[in-house]
C-alpha positions as CSV (number, residue, x, y, z in Angstrom):
1,M,-10.3,1.4,-1.4
2,K,-13.6,-0.3,-0.3
3,N,-13.6,-3.4,-2.4
4,T,-15.4,-6.3,-0.9
5,P,-13.6,-9.1,0.3
6,F,-15.3,-11.4,-2.6
7,L,-14.7,-8.9,-5.2
8,T,-11.1,-8.5,-4.2
9,L,-10.4,-11.7,-4.0
10,A,-11.6,-12.8,-7.3
11,I,-9.4,-10.0,-8.8
12,L,-6.8,-11.7,-7.4
13,A,-8.0,-15.3,-8.6
14,T,-7.6,-13.5,-12.2
15,L,-4.1,-12.2,-11.3
16,T,-3.4,-15.7,-10.4
17,L,-4.2,-17.2,-13.8
18,T,-2.7,-14.3,-16.0
19,G,0.0,-13.2,-13.8
20,P,0.6,-9.8,-12.3
21,V,2.2,-7.0,-14.5
22,R,5.4,-6.4,-13.3
23,A,7.6,-3.3,-13.6
24,D,9.9,-5.1,-16.2
25,Q,7.0,-5.8,-18.3
26,T,6.5,-2.0,-19.1
27,N,6.0,-1.6,-22.8
28,T,9.2,-0.4,-23.7
29,N,8.9,-1.2,-27.2
30,A,7.2,2.1,-28.5
31,G,9.6,5.0,-28.7
32,D,7.3,7.2,-26.8
33,W,6.3,5.3,-23.7
34,L,8.2,7.5,-21.3
35,S,7.1,10.7,-22.7
36,R,3.3,9.8,-23.3
37,P,0.8,12.3,-21.7
38,L,0.2,11.3,-18.3
39,S,-2.6,12.9,-16.1
40,V,-2.9,12.2,-12.2
41,A,-5.6,9.4,-13.2
42,D,-3.2,8.0,-15.5
43,T,-0.3,7.6,-12.9
44,L,-2.6,6.2,-10.3
45,N,-3.6,3.6,-12.8
46,I,0.1,2.9,-13.7
47,A,1.0,2.4,-10.2
48,L,-1.9,0.0,-9.4
49,A,-0.6,-2.2,-12.1
50,Q,3.3,-1.6,-11.4
51,N,4.3,-0.3,-8.1
52,A,6.2,-2.7,-6.2
53,A,4.6,-1.7,-2.9
54,I,1.2,-2.8,-4.4
55,L,2.4,-5.8,-6.4
56,K,4.0,-7.4,-3.2
57,A,0.6,-6.7,-1.2
58,K,-1.2,-8.6,-3.8
59,N,1.3,-11.3,-3.2
60,D,0.8,-11.0,0.6
61,L,-3.1,-11.1,-0.2
62,E,-3.0,-14.2,-2.2
63,G,-0.8,-15.9,0.7
64,E,-3.1,-14.9,3.2
65,Y,-6.1,-16.6,1.2
66,G,-3.9,-19.5,1.6
67,L,-4.0,-19.1,5.4
68,V,-8.1,-18.8,5.0
69,V,-8.0,-22.2,3.1
70,Q,-5.7,-23.8,5.8
71,T,-8.1,-22.4,8.6
72,R,-11.1,-23.8,7.1
73,A,-9.4,-27.1,6.7
74,I,-10.2,-28.3,10.1
75,A,-13.8,-28.3,9.8
76,L,-14.0,-30.3,6.3
77,P,-13.6,-34.0,6.1
78,Q,-10.3,-35.5,5.6
79,V,-9.9,-38.7,3.0
80,Q,-6.8,-40.5,3.4
81,A,-5.9,-43.6,1.3
82,T,-3.1,-45.8,2.7
83,G,-1.2,-48.6,1.2
84,K,1.6,-51.3,2.4
85,Y,3.4,-53.9,0.9
86,T,6.3,-56.2,2.7
87,D,8.3,-59.0,1.7
88,T,10.1,-60.9,4.8
89,E,12.6,-63.5,4.7
90,I,11.1,-67.0,5.6
91,T,13.7,-67.8,8.5
92,A,12.2,-64.6,10.3
93,I,8.7,-65.8,10.0
94,Q,7.3,-67.7,13.2
95,S,4.6,-70.4,12.4
96,F,2.1,-72.2,15.1
97,P,3.4,-75.6,15.7
98,G,1.7,-78.4,13.5
99,A,0.5,-75.7,10.9
100,Y,0.4,-77.1,7.6
101,S,2.0,-74.2,6.1
102,P,3.9,-71.4,7.5
103,A,2.6,-67.7,7.5
104,P,3.1,-65.9,4.0
105,N,6.2,-64.2,3.9
106,Q,4.3,-61.4,1.5
107,N,1.7,-59.4,3.0
108,W,-0.1,-56.2,1.5
109,S,-2.8,-54.0,2.6
110,A,-4.7,-50.9,1.4
111,G,-7.5,-49.0,2.3
112,V,-9.4,-45.7,2.0
113,Q,-11.0,-43.8,5.0
114,I,-12.7,-40.7,5.5
115,T,-13.1,-38.9,8.7
116,Q,-15.3,-36.2,9.6
117,S,-14.7,-34.1,13.1
118,I,-18.0,-33.3,14.4
119,Y,-17.1,-31.8,17.8
120,Q,-14.0,-30.2,19.0
121,G,-15.1,-28.2,22.0
122,G,-15.8,-25.2,19.6
123,R,-12.9,-25.1,17.4
124,L,-14.9,-26.2,14.5
125,H,-17.1,-23.0,14.5
126,A,-14.5,-20.7,15.7
127,A,-12.4,-22.0,12.5
128,I,-15.0,-21.1,10.0
129,Q,-15.3,-17.9,11.8
130,A,-11.8,-17.2,11.9
131,A,-11.4,-17.8,8.1
132,K,-13.9,-15.2,7.4
133,A,-12.3,-12.8,9.8
134,T,-8.8,-13.5,8.1
135,E,-10.1,-13.0,4.6
136,K,-11.6,-9.4,5.6
137,Q,-8.3,-8.5,7.9
138,A,-6.2,-9.3,4.5
139,V,-8.2,-7.4,2.3
140,A,-8.3,-4.4,4.6
141,Q,-4.5,-4.6,4.7
142,Y,-4.3,-4.8,0.9
143,D,-6.4,-1.8,0.7
144,S,-4.2,0.2,3.2
145,T,-0.9,-0.4,1.0
146,V,-2.9,0.7,-2.0
147,A,-4.3,3.9,-0.4
148,D,-1.0,4.9,1.2
149,T,0.7,4.1,-2.2
150,L,-1.7,6.2,-4.3
151,L,-1.5,8.8,-1.9
152,S,2.5,8.7,-2.2
153,V,2.0,8.8,-6.2
154,R,-0.6,12.0,-6.0
155,L,1.9,13.7,-3.9
156,A,5.0,13.1,-6.2
157,Y,3.3,14.2,-9.3
158,Y,2.4,17.4,-7.4
159,D,6.1,17.7,-6.5
160,V,6.9,17.4,-10.3
161,L,4.2,20.2,-11.3
162,L,5.8,22.5,-8.5
163,A,9.4,22.0,-9.4
164,A,8.6,22.8,-13.0
165,Q,6.6,26.2,-12.1
166,E,9.5,26.8,-9.9
167,I,11.8,26.7,-12.9
168,T,9.6,29.1,-14.8
169,V,9.4,31.4,-12.0
170,H,13.3,31.6,-11.5
171,E,14.0,31.7,-15.3
172,A,11.8,34.7,-15.5
173,S,13.4,36.1,-12.5
174,V,16.7,35.8,-14.2
175,N,15.7,37.2,-17.4
176,L,14.2,40.6,-15.6
177,L,17.3,41.0,-13.6
178,Q,19.4,40.4,-17.0
179,K,17.3,42.9,-18.8
180,E,17.9,45.3,-15.5
181,L,21.7,44.7,-15.9
182,E,21.4,45.3,-19.9
183,D,19.9,48.7,-19.1
184,Q,22.2,49.5,-16.4
185,H,25.0,49.1,-18.7
186,R,23.4,51.3,-21.6
187,R,22.9,53.9,-19.0
188,F,26.6,53.5,-17.4
189,D,27.9,53.8,-21.3
190,A,25.9,56.9,-21.8
191,G,27.0,58.5,-18.7
192,T,23.6,58.8,-16.9
193,V,24.5,56.4,-13.8
194,P,27.5,55.3,-12.0
195,H,29.6,52.2,-12.3
196,F,27.9,51.2,-8.9
197,N,24.6,50.5,-10.4
198,V,26.1,48.1,-12.9
199,L,27.6,46.2,-10.0
200,R,24.6,45.9,-8.2
201,A,22.7,44.8,-10.9
202,E,25.5,41.9,-11.7
203,V,25.1,41.0,-8.1
204,S,21.2,40.6,-8.3
205,V,21.6,38.4,-11.3
206,A,24.5,36.1,-9.5
207,N,22.2,36.1,-6.6
208,E,19.1,34.5,-8.5
209,R,20.9,32.0,-10.6
210,P,21.5,29.5,-7.7
211,N,17.9,29.3,-7.1
212,L,17.3,28.6,-10.9
213,I,19.9,25.9,-10.8
214,H,18.4,24.5,-7.1
215,A,15.0,24.7,-9.2
216,R,16.3,22.3,-12.0
217,N,17.8,19.8,-9.6
218,Q,14.5,19.6,-7.7
219,Y,12.7,19.0,-10.9
220,R,15.2,16.1,-11.9
221,I,14.7,14.8,-8.5
222,A,10.8,14.8,-8.3
223,K,10.7,13.2,-11.8
224,N,13.0,10.1,-10.5
225,N,10.9,9.9,-7.7
226,L,7.7,9.7,-9.7
227,S,9.2,7.2,-12.4
228,N,10.2,5.0,-9.2
229,L,6.8,5.0,-7.8
230,L,5.3,4.1,-11.2
231,G,7.3,1.3,-11.4
232,Y,9.5,2.6,-14.4
233,N,12.7,0.5,-15.5
234,L,14.4,3.8,-16.7
235,P,16.5,3.3,-20.3
236,R,20.1,3.6,-19.2
237,D,20.7,6.1,-21.9
238,I,18.4,8.4,-20.1
239,W,20.8,10.8,-17.7
240,E,19.3,13.6,-16.1
241,N,16.1,14.9,-17.9
242,I,13.7,12.2,-17.6
243,P,11.0,12.9,-20.4
244,L,7.9,12.7,-18.3
245,N,4.9,14.8,-19.9
246,L,2.4,15.5,-17.1
247,T,-0.6,17.0,-18.5
248,D,-2.4,18.0,-15.4
249,N,-2.5,21.4,-13.1
250,F,-3.1,22.1,-9.7
251,D,-6.8,21.8,-9.0
252,T,-7.7,24.7,-6.5
253,R,-11.1,24.4,-6.8
254,P,-13.1,25.2,-3.5
255,W,-13.5,21.9,-1.4
256,N,-15.3,22.0,1.8
257,V,-15.2,19.4,4.7
258,V,-17.0,19.4,8.2
259,L,-14.5,18.1,10.5
260,P,-17.0,16.0,13.0
261,D,-18.3,14.4,9.6
262,A,-14.7,13.5,8.6
263,I,-13.6,11.9,12.1
264,Q,-17.2,9.9,11.8
265,Q,-16.2,8.7,8.3
266,A,-12.4,8.1,9.0
267,L,-13.4,5.8,12.1
268,A,-15.9,4.0,9.9
269,S,-14.1,3.6,6.9
270,R,-10.4,3.5,7.5
271,T,-8.9,0.2,6.5
272,E,-6.5,0.0,9.1
273,L,-9.4,0.4,11.7
274,L,-11.2,-2.6,9.8
275,A,-8.0,-4.8,10.1
276,L,-7.5,-4.3,13.7
277,R,-11.4,-5.0,14.4
278,Q,-10.8,-8.1,12.7
279,Q,-7.8,-8.9,14.7
280,V,-9.9,-8.5,17.7
281,V,-12.3,-11.1,16.4
282,L,-9.4,-13.5,15.6
283,Q,-7.9,-13.1,19.1
284,K,-11.5,-13.8,20.7
285,L,-11.6,-16.9,18.6
286,N,-8.1,-17.7,19.9
287,I,-9.7,-17.8,23.4
288,V,-12.1,-20.3,22.1
289,N,-9.5,-22.6,20.5
290,A,-7.4,-22.5,23.8
291,Q,-10.5,-23.2,25.9
292,S,-11.4,-26.3,23.6
293,G,-8.5,-28.3,25.3
294,R,-10.5,-28.9,28.3
295,K,-13.1,-30.4,26.2
296,P,-13.6,-33.8,24.4
297,S,-13.0,-34.3,20.6
298,V,-15.5,-36.6,18.5
299,S,-15.1,-37.3,15.2
300,L,-16.5,-40.2,12.9
301,F,-15.0,-42.2,10.2
302,A,-15.6,-44.9,7.7
303,G,-13.7,-46.8,5.1
304,Y,-13.1,-49.7,3.2
305,N,-9.9,-52.1,3.3
306,W,-8.0,-55.0,0.9
307,F,-5.6,-57.0,2.3
308,N,-4.0,-60.7,1.8
309,S,-5.0,-63.7,4.0
310,S,-2.7,-64.3,7.0
311,F,-2.9,-67.9,6.3
312,N,-2.3,-68.4,2.6
313,N,0.6,-67.8,0.5
314,D,-1.2,-67.0,-2.2
315,T,-1.0,-63.0,-2.3
316,A,-4.1,-63.1,-4.6
317,D,-6.1,-64.5,-2.1
318,K,-7.6,-61.1,-0.5
319,L,-9.9,-60.1,2.0
320,D,-12.0,-56.8,1.9
321,G,-14.6,-55.0,3.5
322,W,-16.1,-51.9,5.2
323,N,-15.4,-50.4,8.4
324,A,-16.8,-47.5,10.5
325,G,-17.1,-46.0,13.8
326,A,-16.5,-43.1,16.1
327,E,-13.7,-41.9,18.2
328,M,-13.7,-39.7,21.1
329,T,-10.9,-38.2,22.9
330,W,-10.6,-36.3,26.0
331,N,-7.5,-34.7,28.0
332,I,-8.4,-35.4,31.6
333,F,-5.1,-33.5,32.7
334,D,-2.2,-31.9,30.4
335,G,-0.1,-30.3,33.1
336,N,-1.7,-27.0,33.0
337,L,-1.0,-26.8,29.2
338,T,-4.3,-25.4,28.2
339,H,-4.5,-23.2,31.2
340,G,-1.5,-21.6,29.9
341,K,-2.9,-21.1,26.2
342,V,-6.2,-19.6,27.6
343,M,-3.9,-17.3,29.8
344,Q,-1.8,-16.3,26.7
345,A,-5.1,-15.8,24.3
346,D,-6.6,-13.7,27.2
347,A,-3.6,-11.2,27.1
348,Q,-3.6,-11.0,23.6
349,Y,-7.1,-10.3,23.2
350,A,-6.9,-7.7,25.6
351,R,-3.7,-6.1,23.5
352,A,-5.7,-6.1,20.5
353,K,-8.5,-4.4,21.8
354,T,-6.2,-1.7,23.4
355,D,-4.4,-1.5,19.7
356,L,-7.8,-1.1,18.3
357,A,-8.7,1.9,20.6
358,D,-5.1,3.4,20.4
359,Q,-5.3,3.3,16.5
360,S,-8.6,5.1,16.7
361,R,-7.4,7.8,18.6
362,Q,-4.3,8.3,16.1
363,I,-6.6,8.0,13.1
364,E,-8.8,11.0,14.5
365,L,-5.6,13.1,15.6
366,A,-4.3,12.3,11.9
367,V,-7.8,13.7,10.7
368,R,-7.5,16.9,12.9
369,T,-4.2,17.4,11.7
370,A,-4.4,17.0,8.1
371,Y,-7.6,19.3,8.6
372,S,-5.5,21.9,10.2
373,D,-3.1,21.9,7.4
374,F,-5.9,22.1,4.8
375,I,-7.4,24.8,6.7
376,E,-4.1,26.7,6.5
377,A,-3.3,25.7,2.9
378,R,-7.0,27.2,2.0
379,E,-6.2,30.3,3.9
380,T,-2.7,30.8,2.4
381,L,-4.0,30.3,-1.0
382,E,-6.7,33.0,-0.8
383,S,-4.4,35.3,0.8
384,Q,-2.2,35.1,-2.4
385,S,-5.1,35.9,-4.9
386,K,-4.1,39.2,-5.5
387,V,-0.5,39.6,-4.7
388,Q,1.1,38.7,-8.0
389,E,-1.0,41.2,-9.8
390,Q,0.0,43.8,-7.1
391,A,3.5,42.7,-7.3
392,E,3.4,43.2,-11.1
393,E,1.9,46.7,-10.8
394,A,4.7,47.6,-8.1
395,L,7.4,46.8,-10.6
396,R,5.7,48.6,-13.4
397,E,5.5,51.8,-11.1
398,A,8.9,51.4,-9.7
399,R,10.3,51.4,-13.2
400,A,8.3,54.4,-14.3
401,R,9.9,56.4,-11.5
402,A,13.1,55.4,-12.1
403,E,12.7,56.5,-15.8
404,A,11.3,59.9,-14.3
405,G,14.0,60.2,-12.1
406,S,11.8,60.2,-8.7
407,S,13.4,56.5,-7.2
408,T,16.4,54.7,-7.5
409,Q,17.8,51.4,-9.0
410,L,17.2,49.8,-5.6
411,D,13.5,50.2,-5.7
412,V,13.4,48.4,-9.2
413,L,15.5,45.6,-8.1
414,D,13.3,45.3,-4.8
415,A,10.1,45.4,-6.9
416,E,11.7,42.6,-9.1
417,T,12.7,40.6,-5.9
418,S,8.9,41.1,-4.6
419,L,7.6,39.8,-7.9
420,T,9.6,36.7,-8.0
421,Q,8.7,36.2,-4.1
422,A,4.9,36.7,-4.9
423,R,5.2,34.3,-7.8
424,T,7.0,31.8,-5.8
425,T,4.6,32.0,-2.9
426,Q,1.8,31.6,-5.2
427,I,2.9,28.3,-6.7
428,E,3.8,27.0,-3.4
429,A,0.4,27.8,-2.1
430,E,-1.5,25.9,-5.0
431,H,0.9,23.0,-4.4
432,E,0.5,22.8,-0.5
433,Y,-3.5,23.2,-1.2
434,V,-3.8,20.2,-3.4
435,A,-1.2,18.2,-1.4
436,A,-3.1,19.3,2.0
437,R,-6.1,17.9,0.3
438,A,-5.2,14.6,-0.6
439,K,-3.7,14.0,2.7
440,L,-6.8,14.9,4.0
441,E,-8.8,12.7,1.8
442,R,-6.6,9.6,2.9
443,A,-6.8,10.7,6.6
444,I,-10.7,10.6,6.0
445,G,-10.4,7.2,4.5
446,M,-11.9,8.5,0.9
447,D,-10.9,6.2,-2.0
448,L,-8.2,7.7,-3.7
449,A,-8.1,5.4,-6.8
450,P,-9.0,6.9,-10.5
451,G,-12.5,7.9,-11.5
452,K,-13.5,8.5,-7.8
């Protein structure tokens, strides 16, 4: 995603006031909440509101915003109010010889003071810059989590579609083979074919049934996975068949991408790199903070104080007044503490730059790999455009030839198997195409949110 820090934090401020939507707040009062029609965009919107990873990322982002406030605090004025009251036993109070009355045994004081640091060896400016960098880094990390989660949701949606279509293919295959078995039974009863033909047809049906059973299991697993990503709390009375109603199909429209442009876009917009760039900025600012230990610190203060008289037992007799001044501190020698901090900050800065360079290479590799997988998926899909039609025609001809006595039962069974394989390959090719495209879009750094 490409939200600006201000926009994202504004959204979070609203979430703070209204509270995030939790998975346990899903509207389960409506009887059809689980089976309502869901497009890909619908599932992405639900995930944005209910997915646990996204909700935790929002909490982390709110926590990082608290860190931003703490970081800026060093540059803002500090206001402190103090108060004190003591009651001392008279026998424990020492008075001046010849004094008319002993010192008061009850003492109180109060005051308010404002302190503003005006120079800390560069730490003030660094704190302001660090707050901005921390804010940008937090938003980038949140956006990375959202993008990864939305990709997982899209892939899970496609997995459910694939599993559902595989059930249809294998059911059709079992039906074809079952009809062939019934036809061979009739022929055997009529005495036109041997019993071997019946056995061969029965074996073919038996061999195909496990594929159908496996497809149904994959469908159940895929729906469970998608429901979990959507943050659904499934009713306990639902056992195997989660009644998800997915309305979209595989979108296999042509999509072209230029690899050099895709790499350039990824290096410019991937939020992982944006976060690491801010980490480099933060580590460079840490060097400034460390070096500030070698420089003086200057602050101004002003306040107003109230306290009782030290020479009068009447606690209502008070004195009050303003005070103001300046304070400077300078560590001339701190046992090489500052030197050690600077060495550590320099090393961490170098590490951050290395991490950024390495991650840039990893992202370029990810784009190249995703692009290669997409090209493979596109070419495979294109190669399957006529295969299913050809397999259906081959089965028709095999049956016609078998009826005419010019081919065997094995030719028909082979043709039926080829048709099933063609249908399976077709839907798998469509699935791989849309999945490869989604992965490539994520690798490039495209916005996967609904409506984009």
